[in-house]
N, C-alpha and C positions, 0 to 999 in steps of 0.2 A: 324357254331360255333358262340357262342355269342361274341359280341364285348368286353365284360368284361372278356373273357377267360384269365386265367392266362398264358396259353401257348402263346396266341397272345401278351399279354403285355410283357412277357419275350422276345419274338421274336422282338418286337418293340424296347425294350431296347438294345438287342444285335445289332440291326440295327443301332440305334443311336450311340452306342459305336464304332461300326465299321466305321460309317461315320466320326465321330470325328477323329478317328485314321488315316483313309485314308486322310482326309483333312490336318491334321498336317504333316504326312509323305510326302504326295504328294506335299503340298505347300513348305516344306523345300527342297525336291528334285528338284522341278521346279526352285526355286530360285538359287540353286547351279548350275544346268545345264545352266540356263539362264545367270548367271554371267560368266560361262566358255565360252559359245557361244559368248557372247559379247566381250570377249577378243580375239577370234580367228581372226577377221578381222585385228585388230591392230597387232597381232603377224605375220600374213601373210604379211602385209605391211612392217613391219620391216625386215622380211626375204628377200623380193624382193628388198627393198631399199639397204640393206647391200651388195647385189650382184652387184648393178649398181653404187653405190656411188663411189667406187674406180676408175671404168672405166671412169665415167664422169668427175671426179675431177682431175685425174692424167694427161690426155693428152688434148691438145688444138689445134691440127692441123685439117684441113678440112677432110683429109683422115680418121683420127681416128673418127671424128664425123660421117662420113658416116657409119662406122662400128657400132657405137652406135645406130644410127637410125634403121639400119637393125636388130639389136638385139631386140630393142624395138618392132618393127613390128612383129618379130617372137614370142616374148613372148605374144603379144596381140592376135595373131592368135591361139596360143596353149591354152590360157585360156581366154574365152570371158568375164569373170568377171572382168578382169584387164584392166584398162585404163591408158595410159601415155600421159602427155602433157609437152611440153617444151616451155616456153614463153621467148622471147628475143627481144631486139630492132633491132636485125638483123634477117630478115625473114628466111635466109638460115639456121639459127641455131634453128629454131622452129620445133616442132613436134606435131602431133595430130590435126592440124588445129584448134587451140584454137579460140573460139568465144569471144564475149565481156564478157559473164558471166564467162568463164574460165579464161580470162585475169584478170578480177577483183578479182576473187577468188585467183589466183596464186600470184597476187601482194599484197595480204593481208598478215597477220602474218603467220609465218612459224609454222610448227608442224602439229599435227593431228586435223582434223576438219571434220564435216559432210557436204557433198556436195549434194544438191538437184538438180537433173536434170529433165527436162521435160520428161513426159512419164514413169517415174519410181515411184512406190508407196513408196518405202523405200529409204532412202538416201544412197549415197556412203560414205564409210569411206576413206578420202583422207589424204595424207601426202605431205606437201609442204616444199621444201627445197630450199636454195639459194646457187649457186656456183659462186664465184668471177671470173673475167676475167683471162684467162691464155693463154699465147702466142697469137695466132691469134683468139682465141675464146672469144666472149664478155661475160659479166655477164649473167647468166641464172637463171630462176625460173623453177625448176624441180618439177613436180607434178605427183604422182602415186595415183590412186584411185581403190577401189575394191567394187563391187556391193554386198550389204548385203542382197539382196532378198532371197538367198538360206539359209542364217543363220536364217532369220525371218521365212521362211517356215519350217525349222527344229524345231524352237521353237514352231510354231503352231502345228506341228505334235506331238511333245512331249506333249504339253498341251492336245491335243485330246486323245492321248494314255493314259495319266494319268487319265483324266476324265472317259474314257471308262473303264479302269482297276478299278477305284474307284467304278463306278456304278456296274460293275460285282461283285466286292468284297463285296459291300454292299448287293446286292441281294443274293449272296451265304451266307453271314452272316445271313441274315434274314431267308432264307430257312433252313440252318443248325441249326440256333438258335431255330426255330420253331420245327424242328425234335428233337433236343436235349431236348427241354422243354417238348414235348409230351412224350418222353421216361422217362424223370425224374419225370414227374407227373403221370405216370401210377400207382405207389403205392397209390397215393392220390385218383385216380379214383376208385381203388379197395376198399379202405376204404369207399368211398362215397357209393358204391354199398352195402357194408356190413351194413353201418349205416342205409340205407333206409329199410333194413329188420327188424330193431329194432323198434317195435311199441307195445303199450299196446295191449293185456295183456302179450305179450311175451317179457319180459324185461330181461330174464336170459342170452341172448346172449351177447357176448363181441367181440370187434374188435381184430383181430389177431395181436400179437406183433412181429412176425418174419415171413419172413425176411423183415426188414424195415430199412430205413436210420435213423440215430440217431435223426434227427430233428422230423421225424414223430413218432418215438418210444416214445418220450417225450409227443407228442400230444396224442397218443393212450393211454398212461398211464393215462393222465389227463382225457381223455374222458371216459375211462373205470371206473375211480374213480367216475366221475359224474354219470355214469349209475348205479353204486352201490348205490349212494345216492338217485337217482331217483327211483330205484327199492324198496329201503327201504321206501321212502316216499309214493310210490304208494301202497305198502303193508299196511303201516300204515293208508293211506287214506281209503283203502277198509275196513280195520278192524274198522276204526272210523265210516265210513258210516253204517256198519252193527250194531255197538254198538248204534249209534244214533237212528237208526230205531227201535232197540230193546227197548231202553230206552223210546222212545216216544210211542211205540206201547202198552206197559204195561198200562200206565195211560189212554190212549185212549180206550183200551179194557175194562178197569174197568168202565170208564164213560159210554161207550155204553151199557155194560152189565147191570149195575145198572139202567140206564135209561129205558132200554127195560123191565126189570123186573117190575119196578115201573109203567109202562104204560100198563101192561098186564091186570090189573083189578083195580078197585077202591081201593084206599088206604086212610088211615086216614091222617089227617094233620100232625100228629106227625111222621108218617112213611115217608111222603114226605120231612119233615124237615130233617130227618136223611139222606135220599138219597142226598138231596141238600148239606148237610154238608160234606158228603163223597165225592161228586163230586167236591166241592170246594177245598178239600185237594188235589185231583188229579190235578185240574187245577192249584193250587199253585205249585205243583211239576212240571207241564209242564212249567209254567212261569219261574221257577227257572232254569230248564235245558236250556231253550231258552236264558235267560239272561246270563247265564254262557257261553254258546256257542258264543253269540255275543261279550262278553268281550274277550274271547280267540281269536276270529277272529280279533278283533281290535289289540290285542297284537301281533298277528302273522304278522300284517302289519307294525310293527316297532313303535308302540305307546310307548312314554316315559312318565315317571312320571315328571310332570312339576311344580306342586304346592308344591314344597319342603319347609319343615319347619324344623328347627333344634329342635329335640325333644329327650327326654330321652326314651330309649327303655324299661327300667324297668317300667316307668310310663305307656307306651303303653300296656305292658303286663298286668299291674294291671287293666287298664281300660277294657281290653278284658276279664279278669277273672271276673270282675263285671258283664259284659254282659252275661257271661256263668254261672253265679252263680247257677241258678236253674238246669241247665244241670249237673253241677258237683255234686250238692246235690242229684239229682235223681240217678246218677251213683255211688254215695258214694265213690268218689275219691277225693284226695287233690292234690294241686299243690304247689310245692316249687320253688321259683325264686331266682336265684343267679346271681350276676354280674350286670353291667350297662354300658351303653355307650351313648354318644350323637352324633347323626348322622343326615344328611339331609334326610328326608323321606316325602312321601305324606301320611298323617295320615290315610285317609279313606282306601287306598289300603293296607297299612301295617296291619291295624287292620283286614281287611278281610283275609289276609294271616295268621295272628295269630289265628283267629277264626277257619280257616280250619285245621291248624296244631294241635290246642288243641282239636278240635272235633274229628279229626282222632285218637289222642292219647286216648281220653276218650272212644271211641268206642271199642278200643282193650285193655282196662285196666280192670282188675277184681275189684269188689267192695273191698274197704278197702286198696287199694294200692295207691302209690304216683307217680304223674307225675312230672318230673324235667324239669324246663326251665332254661337253662344256657346261659348267655350272656357273650361272651368272646371277648376281644379286641386283635387283632393281628397287625402285622406291617402295612399292607395295607388294612385290612378289619375287619369287625365285624361279628361274627357268633351268630345266635340265634338258639339253638338246643332244641327240645322238645323230651324228652326221656320217654317212657312208658315201664314198665315191660311186658314181653311177650315172646312167643316162637320165636326162632331165625328164620329169613327169609332166605331162600336159596339164595346163592350168585347170581344165574342166574336171579333172579327177581329184584335185587336191582337197576340195571341201568334203569329199565323200570317202576319203581313205580310212577314216576311223569308224565307218559304218560296218555293221556285221556282214560277213561273207562278201564284202565288196572286193572286186578284183579289177585292176587296171586292164589286164588281159583276160577277158571272159573265157577264152578257150584253154587257159592255163590250168592244169590240174594241180591239186595240192598234195603234198606228201602227208604221211601219217603224222608228222610232227607239226604240221601247220594246216589248220582247218578254217582259217579265215576269221577267227574271233580274237586273235591276239591284240590287235590295235583297238578293237572295241572294248576289250577289258582294260587296256591302258586308259582310255577315256573315262570309263566308269570309275576307276580308282582315283583319277584326278578329280572328278566331280565329287566323289565321296570325301575328299580332303578340302573341298571348297575351291579347287583350282580348275584348270582347263587344259586343253591340248592344242598343239600347233604343228604345222608342217610347212616346210619351205623346200623348193627345188630350184637351185640356181648355182651358177658357176661350177658345174660338174659335180655338185654334191646334193644329196637329199637328206634333209634334217627333219626328224620326228622327235617331238618332245612334249613335256608337260610343264605346267606352271603351278606353283604352290604359293599360298598366301604366306607373307612374312609373319 
């Protein structure tokens, strides 16, 4: 399994969380137990001393002292951890054969202290008390000590147990975390298997929506929506490629055919001139198609209009109409312009869009009719609509009229001046200015236009 596996990473995070929890809980538990174990020697010293204190302090005869030493000997034999010493100026009242170290320690301050004896790794917990002289008994220094080695051994065993339990717990958390992650990620694995089956040209398949966790359902919905867009784009691309091949094939076929006919036998100079002139027209058409396709490719990559100049839209329409004057005269149509607005535009691009809109309107307008250009200012945008009288366009065609090479009548052939990219270029120019396009077909008129931001 890859080191970047989600299951392994989740398992690692489970392990880290478990480790932190065990360290916190184990550390707190060890401190509490260690504190309790540290108090046990002192508690046992107090218990032993409370039993002997009254016996030692109450009587002072030699007979009674013999009973006390016998009791101390018995207690020492019963519990090897306990040591007793009695230090006095009178040797007969001493107990435990105190050496110089013990005498010095016993003659020090009273109370509980740590006593380090040779041959012992851990100190004894000792309690030193003083008894004044009574009757025949001289003053005494009474010392009781308990070996803490067992307590430290218990602490060490507790630490080893806690570390062992923490290690086992962390390992179990890692294994269980990995197992849980594998089970939880099974739906994602199934989705991955389904996604691998989706490849061109079979893009109609979709990921299954149920039964899935809510988090994956949202992902599947988004992924399926992306597939819808990809399928549509792929279909448009196939159609676009077919249309491009068709549009380029026609002029190339004409060029090849005319050239082959001209070369079959000798021709007059006048005939060759006509062939070359016809070929030039087809070459101009090819160049126009290629330039338009390059422009659209640049627009598709997010090109923006940068050379913006504040201009009057009515003036731009008037300039465009002057350019199309001969075309309008040949088509025997007139254009009426209403409204005006001043916006930031790139003049060359906007004039190209206006030329395409007006050329499209002229092509579908009968002689003697009028084309209307309406410039309207709205709250956040300006619209330029070009309306020509004509038959109503079916509603299913309207959303696609600005697509490349799209034709309402698929059997209709294009002329050399129109190769199906004019309205697509209009849309590209509108988007480059941060605007959009619109189309309406109602009341005997068809309106194509663009919107520009104020």
